[in-house]
ZAZABA-201791 format. One record per residue (C-alpha): residue in one letter; x, y, z. Coordinates in steps of 0.001 Angstrom, whole numbers, plus 500000, padded with zeros to 6 digits. Layout:
('A'; (X; Y; Z)) ...
END
This chain:
('X'; (598951; 460003; 735494)) ('X'; (601702; 458062; 737250)) ('X'; (604591; 457234; 735001)) ('X'; (606452; 454896; 737366)) ('X'; (604858; 451373; 737568)) ('X'; (604397; 449697; 740980)) ('X'; (604219; 446037; 741874)) ('X'; (601041; 444260; 742877)) ('X'; (602418; 443821; 746399)) ('X'; (603201; 447527; 746679)) ('X'; (599702; 448446; 745530)) ('X'; (598170; 445955; 747923)) ('X'; (600210; 447236; 750838)) ('X'; (599241; 450818; 749937)) ('X'; (595561; 449908; 749928)) ('X'; (595950; 448042; 753246)) ('X'; (597605; 451075; 754802)) ('X'; (594743; 453294; 753633)) ('X'; (592171; 450990; 755225)) ('X'; (594124; 450624; 758462)) ('X'; (594451; 454428; 758861)) ('X'; (590748; 455065; 758395)) ('X'; (589190; 455789; 761790)) ('X'; (585701; 454666; 760728)) ('X'; (586932; 451326; 759400)) ('X'; (589135; 450649; 762438)) ('X'; (586060; 450355; 764690)) ('X'; (582996; 449334; 762735)) ('X'; (579731; 447573; 763511)) ('X'; (578045; 445682; 760661)) ('X'; (574658; 443940; 760546)) ('X'; (574097; 441012; 758171)) ('X'; (573389; 437311; 757669)) ('X'; (575991; 434610; 758303)) ('X'; (576889; 432372; 755379)) ('X'; (579422; 429551; 754849)) ('X'; (580290; 429539; 758539)) ('X'; (583281; 427278; 759253)) ('X'; (585426; 426690; 762324)) ('X'; (589010; 425790; 761435)) ('X'; (591001; 423225; 763410)) ('X'; (593159; 426130; 764601)) ('X'; (590119; 427607; 766356)) ('X'; (589661; 430533; 763946)) ('X'; (586142; 431177; 762581)) ('X'; (585759; 431960; 758867)) ('X'; (582485; 433123; 757290)) ('X'; (580858; 435682; 755036)) ('X'; (578431; 438405; 756020)) ('X'; (575805; 439294; 753448)) ('X'; (572627; 441213; 752808)) ('X'; (570437; 441720; 749728)) ('X'; (573086; 443627; 747781)) ('X'; (576580; 442625; 748891)) ('X'; (578859; 440051; 750526)) ('X'; (582003; 440562; 752606)) ('X'; (584475; 438007; 753966)) ('X'; (585041; 437877; 757726)) ('X'; (587262; 436149; 760234)) ('X'; (587246; 435922; 764042)) ('X'; (590491; 434675; 765510)) ('X'; (590575; 432029; 768199)) ('X'; (591182; 434335; 771179)) ('X'; (588119; 436424; 770261)) ('X'; (585993; 433433; 769225)) ('X'; (586513; 431903; 772665)) ('X'; (584525; 434778; 774195)) ('X'; (581431; 434211; 772031)) ('X'; (578406; 433456; 774198)) ('X'; (576510; 431514; 771511)) ('X'; (577188; 429066; 768691)) ('X'; (577017; 430930; 765347)) ('X'; (575337; 429129; 762458)) ('X'; (574808; 429891; 758789)) ('X'; (571601; 431807; 758147)) ('X'; (571676; 433568; 761530)) ('X'; (571188; 437337; 761649)) ('X'; (574031; 438911; 763606)) ('X'; (575735; 442166; 764504)) ('X'; (579531; 442025; 764077)) ('X'; (582056; 444376; 765650)) ('X'; (585574; 444629; 764296)) ('X'; (587864; 446416; 761851)) ('X'; (588120; 446397; 758067)) ('X'; (591489; 445576; 756531)) ('X'; (592980; 443919; 753496)) ('X'; (594530; 440472; 753299)) ('X'; (597567; 440850; 751006)) ('X'; (597741; 437205; 749928)) ('X'; (594300; 437309; 748286)) ('X'; (593995; 441021; 747705)) ('X'; (590522; 440981; 749291)) ('X'; (589342; 443268; 752000)) ('X'; (587592; 441613; 754967)) ('X'; (586339; 442245; 758436)) ('X'; (588478; 441088; 761341)) ('X'; (585814; 440539; 763987)) ('X'; (586352; 441019; 767696)) ('X'; (582797; 440433; 768983)) ('X'; (579466; 439222; 767657)) ('X'; (575939; 438722; 768921)) ('X'; (572603; 437729; 767382)) ('X'; (570698; 440605; 765838)) ('X'; (567639; 441470; 767908)) ('X'; (568241; 438753; 770561)) ('X'; (570870; 438728; 773279)) ('X'; (573832; 436459; 772734)) ('X'; (573416; 434926; 776182)) ('X'; (569805; 434010; 775495)) ('X'; (570710; 432363; 772181)) ('X'; (573559; 430464; 773826)) ('X'; (571196; 429376; 776585)) ('X'; (568605; 428018; 774124)) ('X'; (571222; 426301; 771964)) ('X'; (572852; 424503; 774901)) ('X'; (569483; 423621; 776389)) ('X'; (568334; 422017; 773137)) ('X'; (571576; 420085; 772653)) ('X'; (571702; 418705; 776201)) ('X'; (568035; 417763; 776072)) ('X'; (568662; 415761; 772887)) ('X'; (571570; 413990; 774615)) ('X'; (569251; 412939; 777463)) ('X'; (570767; 414981; 780303)) ('X'; (567293; 416190; 781305)) ('X'; (565726; 412711; 781296)) ('X'; (563791; 412094; 784553)) ('X'; (564940; 408465; 784466)) ('X'; (568464; 409605; 785431)) ('X'; (567359; 411689; 788407)) ('X'; (568175; 410353; 791888)) ('X'; (566041; 410550; 795010)) ('X'; (567140; 412663; 797937)) ('X'; (568116; 410823; 801157)) ('X'; (565482; 411079; 803868)) ('X'; (567944; 411851; 806686)) ('X'; (571322; 413018; 805285)) ('X'; (574269; 413081; 807668)) ('X'; (576313; 415503; 805514)) ('X'; (575178; 418364; 803270)) ('X'; (577651; 420076; 800913)) ('X'; (577012; 423691; 799852)) ('X'; (578797; 424627; 796621)) ('X'; (578461; 428399; 796484)) ('X'; (580213; 431622; 797329)) ('X'; (581387; 431507; 800968)) ('X'; (580705; 435233; 801441)) ('X'; (577234; 435581; 799920)) ('X'; (573938; 435948; 801691)) ('X'; (572710; 432685; 800183)) ('X'; (575212; 430530; 802085)) ('X'; (574309; 432177; 805382)) ('X'; (570593; 431575; 804778)) ('X'; (571178; 427926; 803920)) ('X'; (573380; 427312; 806978)) ('X'; (570808; 428967; 809231)) ('X'; (567883; 426954; 807825)) ('X'; (569798; 423666; 807874)) ('X'; (570794; 424240; 811480)) ('X'; (567263; 425082; 812502)) ('X'; (565555; 422236; 810652)) ('X'; (568042; 419399; 811176)) ('X'; (570980; 420298; 813434)) ('X'; (572184; 416683; 813411)) ('X'; (573437; 417097; 809813)) ('X'; (577006; 418223; 809196)) ('X'; (577173; 421186; 806796)) ('X'; (580233; 421416; 804547)) ('X'; (580771; 424721; 802739)) ('X'; (582653; 424127; 799472)) ('X'; (583757; 427556; 798200)) ('X'; (583516; 428383; 794510)) ('X'; (583085; 431535; 792509)) ('X'; (579544; 431812; 791208)) ('X'; (580000; 434801; 788894)) ('X'; (582532; 436018; 786382)) ('X'; (585062; 434468; 784032)) ('X'; (585980; 430895; 785001)) ('X'; (583228; 430555; 787631)) ('X'; (581577; 427683; 785771)) ('X'; (584836; 425719; 785707)) ('X'; (585274; 426218; 789469)) ('X'; (581740; 424997; 790193)) ('X'; (582207; 421945; 787953)) ('X'; (585566; 421128; 789572)) ('X'; (584080; 421396; 793074)) ('X'; (581168; 419124; 792107)) ('X'; (583634; 416503; 790877)) ('X'; (585768; 416873; 794015)) ('X'; (582865; 416394; 796442)) ('X'; (581473; 413472; 794451)) ('X'; (584754; 411625; 793900)) ('X'; (585731; 411925; 797579)) ('X'; (582231; 411045; 798843)) ('X'; (582125; 414090; 801107)) ('X'; (578346; 414438; 801360)) ('X'; (575016; 412653; 801123)) ('X'; (573414; 415507; 799188)) ('X'; (574827; 418546; 797363)) ('X'; (573277; 422005; 797052)) ('X'; (574777; 424082; 794226)) ('X'; (573548; 427619; 793741)) ('X'; (573641; 431308; 794517)) ('X'; (571361; 434261; 795098)) ('X'; (569457; 436164; 792454)) ('X'; (570823; 438379; 789706)) ('X'; (570718; 439142; 786024)) ('X'; (571186; 436576; 783297)) ('X'; (574836; 437568; 783103)) ('X'; (575236; 437131; 786872)) ('X'; (573717; 433633; 786789)) ('X'; (575534; 432565; 783636)) ('X'; (578001; 430253; 785396)) ('X'; (575100; 427834; 786035)) ('X'; (574263; 427881; 782310)) ('X'; (577673; 426618; 781245)) ('X'; (578056; 423173; 779739)) ('X'; (580837; 422174; 782145)) ('X'; (578516; 422642; 785142)) ('X'; (575675; 420741; 783461)) ('X'; (577868; 417739; 782671)) ('X'; (579416; 417743; 786166)) ('X'; (575930; 417592; 787710)) ('X'; (574889; 414807; 785333)) ('X'; (577845; 412546; 786163)) ('X'; (577597; 413205; 789907)) ('X'; (576686; 410078; 791909)) ('X'; (575504; 412140; 794888)) ('X'; (572024; 413721; 794499)) ('X'; (572283; 417397; 793515)) ('X'; (569812; 420191; 794324)) ('X'; (570041; 423217; 792041)) ('X'; (569299; 426460; 793877)) ('X'; (569999; 429370; 791560)) ('X'; (568484; 432821; 791958)) ('X'; (564809; 433401; 792614)) ('X'; (561834; 431301; 791535)) ('X'; (561426; 432884; 788031)) ('X'; (565116; 432257; 787243)) ('X'; (565653; 428992; 785356)) ('X'; (569138; 427809; 784409)) ('X'; (570574; 424804; 782610)) ('X'; (571665; 423452; 786001)) ('X'; (568006; 423377; 787074)) ('X'; (567124; 421031; 784199)) ('X'; (570029; 418629; 784848)) ('X'; (569885; 418546; 788658)) ('X'; (568007; 415806; 790490)) ('X'; (565845; 418409; 792257)) ('X'; (565271; 422061; 791405)) ('X'; (564685; 424488; 794277)) ('X'; (563032; 427872; 793827)) ('X'; (565648; 429604; 796003)) ('X'; (568705; 428628; 798078)) ('X'; (566531; 428802; 801204)) ('X'; (564046; 426428; 799606)) ('X'; (566931; 424087; 798713)) ('X'; (567909; 423880; 802388)) ('X'; (564308; 423012; 803260)) ('X'; (564243; 420273; 800625)) ('X'; (567610; 418800; 801670)) ('X'; (566703; 417932; 805268)) ('X'; (563669; 417097; 807359)) ('X'; (562160; 419511; 809853)) ('X'; (563079; 418248; 813322)) ('X'; (559833; 419664; 814724)) ('X'; (557772; 417777; 812164)) ('X'; (559811; 414609; 812646)) ('X'; (559371; 414877; 816417)) ('X'; (555639; 415379; 816006)) ('X'; (555482; 412345; 813739)) ('X'; (557443; 410231; 816207)) ('X'; (555118; 411255; 819027)) ('X'; (552121; 410301; 816903)) ('X'; (553706; 406942; 816124)) ('X'; (554449; 406410; 819803)) ('X'; (550833; 407223; 820649)) ('X'; (549554; 404821; 817994)) ('X'; (551929; 402125; 819261)) ('X'; (550735; 402698; 822830)) ('X'; (547105; 402477; 821749)) ('X'; (547757; 399311; 819776)) ('X'; (549502; 397709; 822749)) ('X'; (546677; 398772; 825034)) ('X'; (544139; 397120; 822709)) ('X'; (546178; 393932; 822628)) ('X'; (546434; 393889; 826418)) ('X'; (542687; 394436; 826769)) ('X'; (541947; 391611; 824351)) ('X'; (544357; 389316; 826182)) ('X'; (542793; 390285; 829528)) ('X'; (539324; 389527; 828183)) ('X'; (540426; 386118; 826944)) ('X'; (542037; 385400; 830311)) ('X'; (538882; 386392; 832186)) ('X'; (536799; 384217; 829891)) ('X'; (539083; 381259; 830487)) ('X'; (539089; 381869; 834242)) ('X'; (535277; 381854; 834230)) ('X'; (535027; 378617; 832257)) ('X'; (534090; 375333; 834045)) ('X'; (537431; 373857; 833154)) ('X'; (539311; 376325; 835306)) ('X'; (536703; 376173; 838139)) ('X'; (536305; 372346; 838243)) ('X'; (538952; 370679; 836062)) ('X'; (537989; 367101; 837167)) ('X'; (534500; 367637; 835700)) ('X'; (536048; 368693; 832420)) ('X'; (538259; 365588; 832419)) ('X'; (535262; 363346; 833182)) ('X'; (533353; 364884; 830305)) ('X'; (536273; 364299; 827982)) ('X'; (536549; 360711; 829285)) ('X'; (532884; 360046; 828482)) ('X'; (533353; 361480; 825009)) ('X'; (536397; 359266; 824524)) ('X'; (534477; 356188; 825682)) ('X'; (531647; 356988; 823305)) ('X'; (534108; 357328; 820434)) ('X'; (535725; 353986; 821409)) ('X'; (532356; 352220; 821362)) ('X'; (531449; 353703; 818026)) ('X'; (534836; 352613; 816674)) ('X'; (534336; 349028; 817915)) ('X'; (530837; 348854; 816478)) ('X'; (532026; 350191; 813196)) ('X'; (534931; 347726; 813108)) ('X'; (532622; 344786; 813879)) ('X'; (530158; 345792; 811183)) ('X'; (532965; 346171; 808660)) ('X'; (534365; 342751; 809620)) ('X'; (530924; 341120; 809256)) ('X'; (530529; 342567; 805782)) ('X'; (533944; 341222; 804804)) ('X'; (532983; 337738; 806067)) ('X'; (529790; 337768; 804042)) ('X'; (531620; 338793; 800884)) ('X'; (534203; 336063; 801540)) ('X'; (531522; 333347; 801933)) ('X'; (529763; 334448; 798742)) ('X'; (532986; 334457; 796784)) ('X'; (534011; 331019; 798129)) ('X'; (530636; 329552; 797135)) ('X'; (531018; 330882; 793617)) ('X'; (534518; 329459; 793343)) ('X'; (533373; 326083; 794717)) ('X'; (530595; 325906; 792142)) ('X'; (533136; 326491; 789409)) ('X'; (535662; 323986; 790775)) ('X'; (536448; 321016; 788459)) ('X'; (536386; 318730; 791523)) ('X'; (532628; 319269; 791707)) ('X'; (532356; 318039; 788138)) ('X'; (534439; 314944; 788928)) ('X'; (532168; 314240; 791888)) ('X'; (529315; 313748; 789474)) ('X'; (531135; 310795; 787710)) ('X'; (533182; 312660; 785175)) ('X'; (536931; 312140; 784615)) ('X'; (539646; 314518; 783350)) ('X'; (542232; 313101; 780920)) ('X'; (545763; 314400; 780769)) ('X'; (548542; 313473; 778341)) ('X'; (552027; 314281; 779521)) ('X'; (550537; 316738; 782049)) ('X'; (548406; 318571; 779468)) ('X'; (544625; 318431; 779628)) ('X'; (543130; 316516; 776695)) ('X'; (540400; 318606; 775126)) ('X'; (539981; 316849; 771773)) ('X'; (540408; 313372; 770319)) ('X'; (542772; 314905; 767801)) ('X'; (545330; 315147; 770615)) ('X'; (545374; 311330; 771073)) ('X'; (546641; 308417; 769079)) ('X'; (546367; 304659; 769410)) ('X'; (548715; 303370; 772142)) ('X'; (549050; 306696; 773985)) ('X'; (549323; 306499; 777761)) ('X'; (546860; 308890; 779411)) ('X'; (545891; 309632; 783010)) ('X'; (542205; 309735; 784024)) ('X'; (541661; 311923; 787120)) ('X'; (538617; 310924; 789187)) ('X'; (537146; 312427; 792356)) ('X'; (539068; 310097; 794650)) ('X'; (542195; 309309; 792579)) ('X'; (543716; 308759; 789129)) ('X'; (543890; 305817; 786657)) ('X'; (546578; 305161; 784041)) ('X'; (545018; 304124; 780729)) ('X'; (546185; 303135; 777264)) ('X'; (544344; 304296; 774164)) ('X'; (543167; 301284; 772196)) ('X'; (541290; 303224; 769550)) ('X'; (540118; 306798; 768853)) ('X'; (536670; 307558; 767522)) ('X'; (535802; 311023; 766175)) ('X'; (532222; 312283; 766164)) ('X'; (531153; 313984; 762949)) ('X'; (528688; 316842; 762760)) ('X'; (525855; 314439; 761754)) ('X'; (526445; 312466; 765010)) ('X'; (528008; 309405; 763362)) ('X'; (531266; 308046; 764745)) ('X'; (534298; 307124; 762682)) ('X'; (537463; 305295; 763722)) ('X'; (540727; 307145; 763387)) 
END
C-alpha cells in the first residue's frame, strides 16, 4: 500500500502515460455505432461510439476530418481507426480518431450516395435546367488531362468529324488530391471568358477512387452554374458519376462525347447533297409547270388572233350595256308608277279637295277652329274657301247637344 498521497492531476497524468505507452492502444481499430455526432465550429468532430454493452467518447480533429470521404451521421455503423488516450481535464479516456469509414460499405460509395441525394433535392439534376447543344459549334473546350489517351481520342474524332471547329485543350488534373478543385476552376474560367460553344469534361476509365474528382461537390456546382453547355464524359459506359447527373448531356465515353459535340461532316455533306437534289427537282417541277402554262397560253385563240378576242369582249361589253340600260329603264318606270300612286293618295287626302266641294276652313289667329268652344261672340275669324278667304265676325255661337238640339252660348 502506498503511503505517500498523490494529486488527482498526478494520477491522471500517470494513467495517460500508461495508455500512451501501450502499443495496442496506440494503433487501434474499433467497430461501433455513431451517437451524438456533432461538428464544432472549429472543424473538430465529437461523437460517441457504442455497441450493446459499452460507450466510448471519440474525437476527430479538423485536419483528419477533412479527409473523410463521407458525411458521418448518428446511427451509422462505422469502423474507426485511431489511438486511445486520456483527456486530463475530464479524466475520461477517449479515442482520438485518424480515419473512419462505414462498416460494410466503402466510404466513397456512401459519400457518393449522400452527395447525390442532397444535390438531387436541391434541383441540380432537374432536366428543366439542362441546355441544348449547339448544332455547329465553332469552338470545343476539352477539360481533361493533357497527357491522357482520352484527350488524344477526342481530338482525333473531332478533327475527323468536324475539322472546321477549333479545339481548345484546357489542362486539369483528373485524379488525386485537389483534382476536383482544378476541374471546377477550369470550368469557371472557360465559362466566364466565353472561350467555347460547348465544353467536354471527362477522363478515361478507372476505379471509383480514380474517378472520384468528378464526384466532388465543387465540380457538380461548377457544371450547374456554367452558361455554356457541358458534356460529361467520364470513364466507360457503366461508370456513372455525379458530374453525369448535373451535366447537360452525359456521354458513355470521351470518344462518344466528341461524337455528340459536333456533326459528322460526311453526314452533313450527304444531307446537303440531298437537299440540293430536292431543290433541283422542285425547281424543275416549277419550270415544267410554267412551261405548260406558257404553251397553253400560246395555243389559245387570244395569242393566235388577238383581234377576235377583243371583238368577242366588245360584244360581251355591248350586251352588258344593253342589259344595264334595260334594267335602268325598268327601275325608272317602277319608280314613276309608285310616285303617281303616292301622289294620287296625297291628293285625295288634301284639304283643298274638301274645300272644292263647298266646305270652308275657319281659323282664329292662325289656329284651325275645331270646336265652337274655341269661339266667342265678336271674334274675328277667317273662312278659307277653294278660291280665297273671307274675314268674318262671330255674331252668336250655337252648341249642338247630344240629343241634336241647339243651344245659344
